[in-house]
N, C-alpha and C positions, 0 to 999 in steps of 0.2 A: 504493500499500499502505499509507503513513504516514497518509493519510486515511480509511482504513477502519481502522485502529488507533485513531485520535482518537475517531472515532464510537463502536466498540465501548466505548472508557473511557469517554464520556460517557453512554454507556446503561446501563453498567454501575453508574457513579457516581448515576445517576438511581434507579436500583433499590435501591441500598444506603439513599440519602436516604429514599426513601418508606418502603423495610421499617422503618427505625429511627424516621421521625417517627410512623407507623401505631403502632408498638410503644408508645411514649412518650404519646402521646395516648389509646391504649385504657388504658394502664396508670393515666393521672390521672384518667380517668373511672369507674375501677372495673370496666372489664372485661377485667381482665387473664387471665380464662380464655379469653378469644378471640382475644388479642393474638397477633401474630405469634410473637413470644420470649417469651410468657408474662408481659411486664412484669419480665423479670428485674433489669433495674438503670437508673432513668433517668439516672444520670451517663454510663453507657454508650452510651444512647440519645441524648443531647445532643452526646457526644463524636462518635460517629458521623454525626451528621446535619450538624454542622459540618464535620466531614472530607469528607464527602459533596459539600457545597455547595463546598469548596474545589475538590476533584476536578472539578466540575461546570464549574468556572470555569476552572481549568487545561486543560481538555480543550476547552472552547470556544476559549480564546486560542491554543490552539496549532493547533486545526483552520482558525482565521480566518488564520493567519499560511500556512497550506499551499495557498492559492489562488493 
């Protein structure tokens, strides 16, 4: 069960990081109309991408310990 929870958090973290990264890139390119979150806040996008990357690392490190 702990391995499954690590993998679920890894997938969720990847989805969060990709979503906010796509929003930031589309907002910077001027495509805010088609961005997932309509390019609401660049600062929020950067913060969530960094936090998503931290969660990815923590999930992966914890998964490796479970082996």
